[in-house]
mmCIF file of the protein (N, C-alpha, C, O) and its ligand, coordinates in Angstrom:
data_MODEL
# 
_entry.id   MODEL 
# 
loop_
_entity.id 
_entity.type 
_entity.pdbx_number_of_molecules 
1 polymer     1 
2 non-polymer 1 
# 
_entity_poly.entity_id                      1 
_entity_poly.type                           'polypeptide(L)' 
_entity_poly.nstd_linkage                   no 
_entity_poly.nstd_monomer                   no 
_entity_poly.pdbx_seq_one_letter_code       
;(UNK)(UNK)(UNK)(UNK)(UNK)(UNK)(UNK)(UNK)(UNK)(UNK)(UNK)(UNK)(UNK)(UNK)(UNK)(UNK)
(UNK)(UNK)(UNK)(UNK)(UNK)(UNK)(UNK)(UNK)(UNK)(UNK)(UNK)(UNK)(UNK)(UNK)(UNK)(UNK)
(UNK)(UNK)(UNK)(UNK)(UNK)(UNK)(UNK)(UNK)(UNK)(UNK)(UNK)
;
_entity_poly.pdbx_seq_one_letter_code_can   XXXXXXXXXXXXXXXXXXXXXXXXXXXXXXXXXXXXXXXXXXX 
_entity_poly.pdbx_strand_id                 A 
# 
loop_
_entity_poly_seq.entity_id 
_entity_poly_seq.num 
_entity_poly_seq.mon_id 
_entity_poly_seq.hetero 
1 1  UNK n 
1 2  UNK n 
1 3  UNK n 
1 4  UNK n 
1 5  UNK n 
1 6  UNK n 
1 7  UNK n 
1 8  UNK n 
1 9  UNK n 
1 10 UNK n 
1 11 UNK n 
1 12 UNK n 
1 13 UNK n 
1 14 UNK n 
1 15 UNK n 
1 16 UNK n 
1 17 UNK n 
1 18 UNK n 
1 19 UNK n 
1 20 UNK n 
1 21 UNK n 
1 22 UNK n 
1 23 UNK n 
1 24 UNK n 
1 25 UNK n 
1 26 UNK n 
1 27 UNK n 
1 28 UNK n 
1 29 UNK n 
1 30 UNK n 
1 31 UNK n 
1 32 UNK n 
1 33 UNK n 
1 34 UNK n 
1 35 UNK n 
1 36 UNK n 
1 37 UNK n 
1 38 UNK n 
1 39 UNK n 
1 40 UNK n 
1 41 UNK n 
1 42 UNK n 
1 43 UNK n 
# 
loop_
_struct_asym.id 
_struct_asym.entity_id 
A 1 
B 2 
# 
loop_
_chem_comp.id 
_chem_comp.type 
_chem_comp.mon_nstd_flag 
UNK 'L-peptide linking' . 
ZN  non-polymer         . 
# 
_pdbx_entity_nonpoly.entity_id   2 
_pdbx_entity_nonpoly.name        ? 
_pdbx_entity_nonpoly.comp_id     ZN 
# 
_pdbx_nonpoly_scheme.asym_id         B 
_pdbx_nonpoly_scheme.entity_id       2 
_pdbx_nonpoly_scheme.mon_id          ZN 
_pdbx_nonpoly_scheme.ndb_seq_num     1 
_pdbx_nonpoly_scheme.pdb_seq_num     101 
_pdbx_nonpoly_scheme.auth_seq_num    101 
_pdbx_nonpoly_scheme.pdb_mon_id      ZN 
_pdbx_nonpoly_scheme.auth_mon_id     ZN 
_pdbx_nonpoly_scheme.pdb_strand_id   A 
_pdbx_nonpoly_scheme.pdb_ins_code    . 
# 
loop_
_atom_site.group_PDB 
_atom_site.id 
_atom_site.type_symbol 
_atom_site.label_atom_id 
_atom_site.label_alt_id 
_atom_site.label_comp_id 
_atom_site.label_asym_id 
_atom_site.label_entity_id 
_atom_site.label_seq_id 
_atom_site.pdbx_PDB_ins_code 
_atom_site.Cartn_x 
_atom_site.Cartn_y 
_atom_site.Cartn_z 
_atom_site.occupancy 
_atom_site.B_iso_or_equiv 
_atom_site.pdbx_formal_charge 
_atom_site.auth_seq_id 
_atom_site.auth_comp_id 
_atom_site.auth_asym_id 
_atom_site.auth_atom_id 
_atom_site.pdbx_PDB_model_num 
ATOM   1   N  N  . UNK A 1 1  ? -47.827 -40.449 52.153 1.00 0.00 ? 1   UNK A N  1 
ATOM   2   C  CA . UNK A 1 1  ? -46.495 -39.876 52.263 1.00 0.00 ? 1   UNK A CA 1 
ATOM   3   C  C  . UNK A 1 1  ? -46.066 -39.947 53.747 1.00 0.00 ? 1   UNK A C  1 
ATOM   4   O  O  . UNK A 1 1  ? -46.875 -40.198 54.640 1.00 0.00 ? 1   UNK A O  1 
ATOM   5   N  N  . UNK A 1 2  ? -44.849 -39.729 53.951 1.00 0.00 ? 2   UNK A N  1 
ATOM   6   C  CA . UNK A 1 2  ? -44.365 -39.732 55.378 1.00 0.00 ? 2   UNK A CA 1 
ATOM   7   C  C  . UNK A 1 2  ? -44.228 -38.328 55.904 1.00 0.00 ? 2   UNK A C  1 
ATOM   8   O  O  . UNK A 1 2  ? -43.800 -37.414 55.200 1.00 0.00 ? 2   UNK A O  1 
ATOM   9   N  N  . UNK A 1 3  ? -44.600 -38.175 57.158 1.00 0.00 ? 3   UNK A N  1 
ATOM   10  C  CA . UNK A 1 3  ? -44.514 -36.937 57.760 1.00 0.00 ? 3   UNK A CA 1 
ATOM   11  C  C  . UNK A 1 3  ? -43.081 -36.426 57.898 1.00 0.00 ? 3   UNK A C  1 
ATOM   12  O  O  . UNK A 1 3  ? -42.175 -37.189 58.230 1.00 0.00 ? 3   UNK A O  1 
ATOM   13  N  N  . UNK A 1 4  ? -42.890 -35.185 57.653 1.00 0.00 ? 4   UNK A N  1 
ATOM   14  C  CA . UNK A 1 4  ? -41.550 -34.634 57.800 1.00 0.00 ? 4   UNK A CA 1 
ATOM   15  C  C  . UNK A 1 4  ? -41.356 -33.771 59.068 1.00 0.00 ? 4   UNK A C  1 
ATOM   16  O  O  . UNK A 1 4  ? -40.276 -33.276 59.389 1.00 0.00 ? 4   UNK A O  1 
ATOM   17  N  N  . UNK A 1 5  ? -42.475 -33.647 59.735 1.00 0.00 ? 5   UNK A N  1 
ATOM   18  C  CA . UNK A 1 5  ? -42.424 -32.877 60.933 1.00 0.00 ? 5   UNK A CA 1 
ATOM   19  C  C  . UNK A 1 5  ? -43.504 -33.330 61.865 1.00 0.00 ? 5   UNK A C  1 
ATOM   20  O  O  . UNK A 1 5  ? -44.398 -34.057 61.432 1.00 0.00 ? 5   UNK A O  1 
ATOM   21  N  N  . UNK A 1 6  ? -43.480 -32.936 63.155 1.00 0.00 ? 6   UNK A N  1 
ATOM   22  C  CA . UNK A 1 6  ? -44.446 -33.345 64.068 1.00 0.00 ? 6   UNK A CA 1 
ATOM   23  C  C  . UNK A 1 6  ? -45.703 -32.470 63.939 1.00 0.00 ? 6   UNK A C  1 
ATOM   24  O  O  . UNK A 1 6  ? -45.599 -31.253 63.791 1.00 0.00 ? 6   UNK A O  1 
ATOM   25  N  N  . UNK A 1 7  ? -46.873 -33.085 63.996 1.00 0.00 ? 7   UNK A N  1 
ATOM   26  C  CA . UNK A 1 7  ? -48.099 -32.327 63.915 1.00 0.00 ? 7   UNK A CA 1 
ATOM   27  C  C  . UNK A 1 7  ? -49.142 -33.151 64.725 1.00 0.00 ? 7   UNK A C  1 
ATOM   28  O  O  . UNK A 1 7  ? -48.809 -34.112 65.418 1.00 0.00 ? 7   UNK A O  1 
ATOM   29  N  N  . UNK A 1 8  ? -50.384 -32.730 64.600 1.00 0.00 ? 8   UNK A N  1 
ATOM   30  C  CA . UNK A 1 8  ? -51.444 -33.483 65.310 1.00 0.00 ? 8   UNK A CA 1 
ATOM   31  C  C  . UNK A 1 8  ? -52.528 -33.877 64.289 1.00 0.00 ? 8   UNK A C  1 
ATOM   32  O  O  . UNK A 1 8  ? -52.968 -33.067 63.472 1.00 0.00 ? 8   UNK A O  1 
ATOM   33  N  N  . UNK A 1 9  ? -52.925 -35.110 64.367 1.00 0.00 ? 9   UNK A N  1 
ATOM   34  C  CA . UNK A 1 9  ? -53.920 -35.617 63.517 1.00 0.00 ? 9   UNK A CA 1 
ATOM   35  C  C  . UNK A 1 9  ? -55.262 -34.978 63.802 1.00 0.00 ? 9   UNK A C  1 
ATOM   36  O  O  . UNK A 1 9  ? -55.705 -34.988 64.950 1.00 0.00 ? 9   UNK A O  1 
ATOM   37  N  N  . UNK A 1 10 ? -55.960 -34.393 62.751 1.00 0.00 ? 10  UNK A N  1 
ATOM   38  C  CA . UNK A 1 10 ? -57.160 -33.712 62.993 1.00 0.00 ? 10  UNK A CA 1 
ATOM   39  C  C  . UNK A 1 10 ? -58.319 -34.668 63.113 1.00 0.00 ? 10  UNK A C  1 
ATOM   40  O  O  . UNK A 1 10 ? -59.426 -34.237 63.438 1.00 0.00 ? 10  UNK A O  1 
ATOM   41  N  N  . UNK A 1 11 ? -58.113 -35.963 62.863 1.00 0.00 ? 11  UNK A N  1 
ATOM   42  C  CA . UNK A 1 11 ? -59.177 -36.942 63.010 1.00 0.00 ? 11  UNK A CA 1 
ATOM   43  C  C  . UNK A 1 11 ? -59.185 -37.508 64.428 1.00 0.00 ? 11  UNK A C  1 
ATOM   44  O  O  . UNK A 1 11 ? -60.233 -37.509 65.074 1.00 0.00 ? 11  UNK A O  1 
ATOM   45  N  N  . UNK A 1 12 ? -58.102 -37.967 64.905 1.00 0.00 ? 12  UNK A N  1 
ATOM   46  C  CA . UNK A 1 12 ? -58.029 -38.645 66.180 1.00 0.00 ? 12  UNK A CA 1 
ATOM   47  C  C  . UNK A 1 12 ? -57.348 -37.797 67.257 1.00 0.00 ? 12  UNK A C  1 
ATOM   48  O  O  . UNK A 1 12 ? -57.302 -38.190 68.423 1.00 0.00 ? 12  UNK A O  1 
ATOM   49  N  N  . UNK A 1 13 ? -56.825 -36.647 66.867 1.00 0.00 ? 13  UNK A N  1 
ATOM   50  C  CA . UNK A 1 13 ? -56.147 -35.720 67.758 1.00 0.00 ? 13  UNK A CA 1 
ATOM   51  C  C  . UNK A 1 13 ? -54.918 -36.258 68.428 1.00 0.00 ? 13  UNK A C  1 
ATOM   52  O  O  . UNK A 1 13 ? -54.431 -35.688 69.405 1.00 0.00 ? 13  UNK A O  1 
ATOM   53  N  N  . UNK A 1 14 ? -54.418 -37.343 67.916 1.00 0.00 ? 14  UNK A N  1 
ATOM   54  C  CA . UNK A 1 14 ? -53.161 -37.910 68.466 1.00 0.00 ? 14  UNK A CA 1 
ATOM   55  C  C  . UNK A 1 14 ? -52.005 -37.286 67.660 1.00 0.00 ? 14  UNK A C  1 
ATOM   56  O  O  . UNK A 1 14 ? -52.167 -36.786 66.547 1.00 0.00 ? 14  UNK A O  1 
ATOM   57  N  N  . UNK A 1 15 ? -50.823 -37.353 68.307 1.00 0.00 ? 15  UNK A N  1 
ATOM   58  C  CA . UNK A 1 15 ? -49.679 -36.762 67.690 1.00 0.00 ? 15  UNK A CA 1 
ATOM   59  C  C  . UNK A 1 15 ? -49.223 -37.549 66.506 1.00 0.00 ? 15  UNK A C  1 
ATOM   60  O  O  . UNK A 1 15 ? -49.198 -38.779 66.544 1.00 0.00 ? 15  UNK A O  1 
ATOM   61  N  N  . UNK A 1 16 ? -48.870 -36.878 65.475 1.00 0.00 ? 16  UNK A N  1 
ATOM   62  C  CA . UNK A 1 16 ? -48.234 -37.515 64.315 1.00 0.00 ? 16  UNK A CA 1 
ATOM   63  C  C  . UNK A 1 16 ? -46.734 -37.184 64.411 1.00 0.00 ? 16  UNK A C  1 
ATOM   64  O  O  . UNK A 1 16 ? -46.330 -36.023 64.475 1.00 0.00 ? 16  UNK A O  1 
ATOM   65  N  N  . UNK A 1 17 ? -45.932 -38.258 64.420 1.00 0.00 ? 17  UNK A N  1 
ATOM   66  C  CA . UNK A 1 17 ? -44.532 -38.079 64.545 1.00 0.00 ? 17  UNK A CA 1 
ATOM   67  C  C  . UNK A 1 17 ? -43.860 -38.173 63.148 1.00 0.00 ? 17  UNK A C  1 
ATOM   68  O  O  . UNK A 1 17 ? -44.340 -38.873 62.257 1.00 0.00 ? 17  UNK A O  1 
ATOM   69  N  N  . UNK A 1 18 ? -42.769 -37.464 63.001 1.00 0.00 ? 18  UNK A N  1 
ATOM   70  C  CA . UNK A 1 18 ? -42.047 -37.488 61.722 1.00 0.00 ? 18  UNK A CA 1 
ATOM   71  C  C  . UNK A 1 18 ? -41.754 -38.919 61.366 1.00 0.00 ? 18  UNK A C  1 
ATOM   72  O  O  . UNK A 1 18 ? -41.349 -39.705 62.222 1.00 0.00 ? 18  UNK A O  1 
ATOM   73  N  N  . UNK A 1 19 ? -41.953 -39.267 60.112 1.00 0.00 ? 19  UNK A N  1 
ATOM   74  C  CA . UNK A 1 19 ? -41.705 -40.681 59.633 1.00 0.00 ? 19  UNK A CA 1 
ATOM   75  C  C  . UNK A 1 19 ? -42.966 -41.490 59.551 1.00 0.00 ? 19  UNK A C  1 
ATOM   76  O  O  . UNK A 1 19 ? -43.005 -42.530 58.893 1.00 0.00 ? 19  UNK A O  1 
ATOM   77  N  N  . UNK A 1 20 ? -44.021 -41.012 60.227 1.00 0.00 ? 20  UNK A N  1 
ATOM   78  C  CA . UNK A 1 20 ? -45.264 -41.784 60.114 1.00 0.00 ? 20  UNK A CA 1 
ATOM   79  C  C  . UNK A 1 20 ? -45.981 -41.502 58.812 1.00 0.00 ? 20  UNK A C  1 
ATOM   80  O  O  . UNK A 1 20 ? -45.836 -40.425 58.234 1.00 0.00 ? 20  UNK A O  1 
ATOM   81  N  N  . UNK A 1 21 ? -46.774 -42.493 58.341 1.00 0.00 ? 21  UNK A N  1 
ATOM   82  C  CA . UNK A 1 21 ? -47.483 -42.311 57.129 1.00 0.00 ? 21  UNK A CA 1 
ATOM   83  C  C  . UNK A 1 21 ? -48.718 -41.398 57.383 1.00 0.00 ? 21  UNK A C  1 
ATOM   84  O  O  . UNK A 1 21 ? -49.541 -41.627 58.269 1.00 0.00 ? 21  UNK A O  1 
ATOM   85  N  N  . UNK A 1 22 ? -48.772 -40.365 56.544 1.00 0.00 ? 22  UNK A N  1 
ATOM   86  C  CA . UNK A 1 22 ? -49.881 -39.399 56.771 1.00 0.00 ? 22  UNK A CA 1 
ATOM   87  C  C  . UNK A 1 22 ? -50.567 -39.129 55.443 1.00 0.00 ? 22  UNK A C  1 
ATOM   88  O  O  . UNK A 1 22 ? -50.074 -39.490 54.374 1.00 0.00 ? 22  UNK A O  1 
ATOM   89  N  N  . UNK A 1 23 ? -51.711 -38.488 55.546 1.00 0.00 ? 23  UNK A N  1 
ATOM   90  C  CA . UNK A 1 23 ? -52.424 -38.075 54.380 1.00 0.00 ? 23  UNK A CA 1 
ATOM   91  C  C  . UNK A 1 23 ? -53.099 -36.778 54.645 1.00 0.00 ? 23  UNK A C  1 
ATOM   92  O  O  . UNK A 1 23 ? -53.318 -36.400 55.796 1.00 0.00 ? 23  UNK A O  1 
ATOM   93  N  N  . UNK A 1 24 ? -53.438 -36.076 53.570 1.00 0.00 ? 24  UNK A N  1 
ATOM   94  C  CA . UNK A 1 24 ? -54.143 -34.786 53.723 1.00 0.00 ? 24  UNK A CA 1 
ATOM   95  C  C  . UNK A 1 24 ? -55.658 -35.006 53.657 1.00 0.00 ? 24  UNK A C  1 
ATOM   96  O  O  . UNK A 1 24 ? -56.198 -35.660 52.765 1.00 0.00 ? 24  UNK A O  1 
ATOM   97  N  N  . UNK A 1 25 ? -56.284 -34.426 54.637 1.00 0.00 ? 25  UNK A N  1 
ATOM   98  C  CA . UNK A 1 25 ? -57.773 -34.648 54.647 1.00 0.00 ? 25  UNK A CA 1 
ATOM   99  C  C  . UNK A 1 25 ? -58.356 -33.608 53.593 1.00 0.00 ? 25  UNK A C  1 
ATOM   100 O  O  . UNK A 1 25 ? -57.680 -32.673 53.163 1.00 0.00 ? 25  UNK A O  1 
ATOM   101 N  N  . UNK A 1 26 ? -59.616 -33.844 53.233 1.00 0.00 ? 26  UNK A N  1 
ATOM   102 C  CA . UNK A 1 26 ? -60.265 -32.874 52.282 1.00 0.00 ? 26  UNK A CA 1 
ATOM   103 C  C  . UNK A 1 26 ? -60.227 -31.446 52.736 1.00 0.00 ? 26  UNK A C  1 
ATOM   104 O  O  . UNK A 1 26 ? -60.224 -30.520 51.926 1.00 0.00 ? 26  UNK A O  1 
ATOM   105 N  N  . UNK A 1 27 ? -60.198 -31.271 54.030 1.00 0.00 ? 27  UNK A N  1 
ATOM   106 C  CA . UNK A 1 27 ? -60.179 -29.859 54.538 1.00 0.00 ? 27  UNK A CA 1 
ATOM   107 C  C  . UNK A 1 27 ? -58.729 -29.301 54.576 1.00 0.00 ? 27  UNK A C  1 
ATOM   108 O  O  . UNK A 1 27 ? -58.515 -28.168 55.007 1.00 0.00 ? 27  UNK A O  1 
ATOM   109 N  N  . UNK A 1 28 ? -57.757 -30.090 54.130 1.00 0.00 ? 28  UNK A N  1 
ATOM   110 C  CA . UNK A 1 28 ? -56.396 -29.621 53.983 1.00 0.00 ? 28  UNK A CA 1 
ATOM   111 C  C  . UNK A 1 28 ? -55.556 -29.803 55.298 1.00 0.00 ? 28  UNK A C  1 
ATOM   112 O  O  . UNK A 1 28 ? -54.484 -29.219 55.456 1.00 0.00 ? 28  UNK A O  1 
ATOM   113 N  N  . UNK A 1 29 ? -56.078 -30.605 56.187 1.00 0.00 ? 29  UNK A N  1 
ATOM   114 C  CA . UNK A 1 29 ? -55.312 -30.894 57.384 1.00 0.00 ? 29  UNK A CA 1 
ATOM   115 C  C  . UNK A 1 29 ? -54.632 -32.231 57.381 1.00 0.00 ? 29  UNK A C  1 
ATOM   116 O  O  . UNK A 1 29 ? -55.078 -33.153 56.698 1.00 0.00 ? 29  UNK A O  1 
ATOM   117 N  N  . UNK A 1 30 ? -53.617 -32.352 58.092 1.00 0.00 ? 30  UNK A N  1 
ATOM   118 C  CA . UNK A 1 30 ? -52.853 -33.658 58.108 1.00 0.00 ? 30  UNK A CA 1 
ATOM   119 C  C  . UNK A 1 30 ? -53.571 -34.558 59.048 1.00 0.00 ? 30  UNK A C  1 
ATOM   120 O  O  . UNK A 1 30 ? -54.020 -34.166 60.125 1.00 0.00 ? 30  UNK A O  1 
ATOM   121 N  N  . UNK A 1 31 ? -53.669 -35.838 58.586 1.00 0.00 ? 31  UNK A N  1 
ATOM   122 C  CA . UNK A 1 31 ? -54.192 -36.891 59.417 1.00 0.00 ? 31  UNK A CA 1 
ATOM   123 C  C  . UNK A 1 31 ? -53.340 -38.152 59.188 1.00 0.00 ? 31  UNK A C  1 
ATOM   124 O  O  . UNK A 1 31 ? -52.623 -38.268 58.194 1.00 0.00 ? 31  UNK A O  1 
ATOM   125 N  N  . UNK A 1 32 ? -53.444 -39.075 60.128 1.00 0.00 ? 32  UNK A N  1 
ATOM   126 C  CA . UNK A 1 32 ? -52.811 -40.352 59.896 1.00 0.00 ? 32  UNK A CA 1 
ATOM   127 C  C  . UNK A 1 32 ? -53.396 -40.977 58.627 1.00 0.00 ? 32  UNK A C  1 
ATOM   128 O  O  . UNK A 1 32 ? -54.557 -40.780 58.268 1.00 0.00 ? 32  UNK A O  1 
ATOM   129 N  N  . UNK A 1 33 ? -52.527 -41.736 57.978 1.00 0.00 ? 33  UNK A N  1 
ATOM   130 C  CA . UNK A 1 33 ? -53.040 -42.384 56.746 1.00 0.00 ? 33  UNK A CA 1 
ATOM   131 C  C  . UNK A 1 33 ? -54.221 -43.295 57.146 1.00 0.00 ? 33  UNK A C  1 
ATOM   132 O  O  . UNK A 1 33 ? -55.236 -43.344 56.450 1.00 0.00 ? 33  UNK A O  1 
ATOM   133 N  N  . UNK A 1 34 ? -54.073 -44.009 58.270 1.00 0.00 ? 34  UNK A N  1 
ATOM   134 C  CA . UNK A 1 34 ? -55.126 -44.898 58.671 1.00 0.00 ? 34  UNK A CA 1 
ATOM   135 C  C  . UNK A 1 34 ? -56.363 -44.200 59.260 1.00 0.00 ? 34  UNK A C  1 
ATOM   136 O  O  . UNK A 1 34 ? -57.355 -44.849 59.592 1.00 0.00 ? 34  UNK A O  1 
ATOM   137 N  N  . UNK A 1 35 ? -56.286 -42.866 59.382 1.00 0.00 ? 35  UNK A N  1 
ATOM   138 C  CA . UNK A 1 35 ? -57.456 -42.118 59.853 1.00 0.00 ? 35  UNK A CA 1 
ATOM   139 C  C  . UNK A 1 35 ? -58.285 -41.567 58.705 1.00 0.00 ? 35  UNK A C  1 
ATOM   140 O  O  . UNK A 1 35 ? -59.361 -41.011 58.923 1.00 0.00 ? 35  UNK A O  1 
ATOM   141 N  N  . UNK A 1 36 ? -57.806 -41.716 57.523 1.00 0.00 ? 36  UNK A N  1 
ATOM   142 C  CA . UNK A 1 36 ? -58.581 -41.201 56.395 1.00 0.00 ? 36  UNK A CA 1 
ATOM   143 C  C  . UNK A 1 36 ? -59.730 -42.207 56.093 1.00 0.00 ? 36  UNK A C  1 
ATOM   144 O  O  . UNK A 1 36 ? -59.634 -43.397 56.393 1.00 0.00 ? 36  UNK A O  1 
ATOM   145 N  N  . UNK A 1 37 ? -60.764 -41.697 55.516 1.00 0.00 ? 37  UNK A N  1 
ATOM   146 C  CA . UNK A 1 37 ? -61.906 -42.579 55.261 1.00 0.00 ? 37  UNK A CA 1 
ATOM   147 C  C  . UNK A 1 37 ? -61.900 -43.096 53.795 1.00 0.00 ? 37  UNK A C  1 
ATOM   148 O  O  . UNK A 1 37 ? -62.870 -43.687 53.322 1.00 0.00 ? 37  UNK A O  1 
ATOM   149 N  N  . UNK A 1 38 ? -60.822 -42.861 53.135 1.00 0.00 ? 38  UNK A N  1 
ATOM   150 C  CA . UNK A 1 38 ? -60.751 -43.362 51.767 1.00 0.00 ? 38  UNK A CA 1 
ATOM   151 C  C  . UNK A 1 38 ? -60.589 -44.858 51.723 1.00 0.00 ? 38  UNK A C  1 
ATOM   152 O  O  . UNK A 1 38 ? -60.064 -45.460 52.660 1.00 0.00 ? 38  UNK A O  1 
ATOM   153 N  N  . UNK A 1 39 ? -61.016 -45.438 50.689 1.00 0.00 ? 39  UNK A N  1 
ATOM   154 C  CA . UNK A 1 39 ? -60.932 -46.873 50.567 1.00 0.00 ? 39  UNK A CA 1 
ATOM   155 C  C  . UNK A 1 39 ? -59.914 -47.191 49.458 1.00 0.00 ? 39  UNK A C  1 
ATOM   156 O  O  . UNK A 1 39 ? -60.009 -48.240 48.821 1.00 0.00 ? 39  UNK A O  1 
ATOM   157 N  N  . UNK A 1 40 ? -58.984 -46.331 49.232 1.00 0.00 ? 40  UNK A N  1 
ATOM   158 C  CA . UNK A 1 40 ? -58.038 -46.530 48.132 1.00 0.00 ? 40  UNK A CA 1 
ATOM   159 C  C  . UNK A 1 40 ? -57.198 -47.758 48.224 1.00 0.00 ? 40  UNK A C  1 
ATOM   160 O  O  . UNK A 1 40 ? -56.799 -48.339 47.215 1.00 0.00 ? 40  UNK A O  1 
ATOM   161 N  N  . UNK A 1 41 ? -56.920 -48.167 49.486 1.00 0.00 ? 41  UNK A N  1 
ATOM   162 C  CA . UNK A 1 41 ? -56.089 -49.279 49.711 1.00 0.00 ? 41  UNK A CA 1 
ATOM   163 C  C  . UNK A 1 41 ? -56.808 -50.604 49.748 1.00 0.00 ? 41  UNK A C  1 
ATOM   164 O  O  . UNK A 1 41 ? -56.217 -51.674 49.887 1.00 0.00 ? 41  UNK A O  1 
ATOM   165 N  N  . UNK A 1 42 ? -58.147 -50.474 49.615 1.00 0.00 ? 42  UNK A N  1 
ATOM   166 C  CA . UNK A 1 42 ? -58.914 -51.742 49.655 1.00 0.00 ? 42  UNK A CA 1 
ATOM   167 C  C  . UNK A 1 42 ? -59.297 -52.207 48.263 1.00 0.00 ? 42  UNK A C  1 
ATOM   168 O  O  . UNK A 1 42 ? -59.348 -51.397 47.338 1.00 0.00 ? 42  UNK A O  1 
ATOM   169 N  N  . UNK A 1 43 ? -59.550 -53.418 48.104 1.00 0.00 ? 43  UNK A N  1 
ATOM   170 C  CA . UNK A 1 43 ? -59.886 -53.938 46.810 1.00 0.00 ? 43  UNK A CA 1 
ATOM   171 C  C  . UNK A 1 43 ? -61.265 -53.406 46.330 1.00 0.00 ? 43  UNK A C  1 
ATOM   172 O  O  . UNK A 1 43 ? -61.714 -53.751 45.237 1.00 0.00 ? 43  UNK A O  1 
HETATM 173 ZN ZN . ZN  B 2 .  ? -55.177 -40.055 63.508 1.00 0.00 2 101 ZN  A ZN 1 
# 
């Protein structure tokens, strides 16, 4: 999903800006979509 507010990625600690693709980590924190370790987008 896209971020609706500014927050900080709990994986890389970089800022997440509104409009960026984000995902929720297993611990319930927001992370960049590309910072998740899931392989859902891979074949
Ligand atoms: Zn990140």
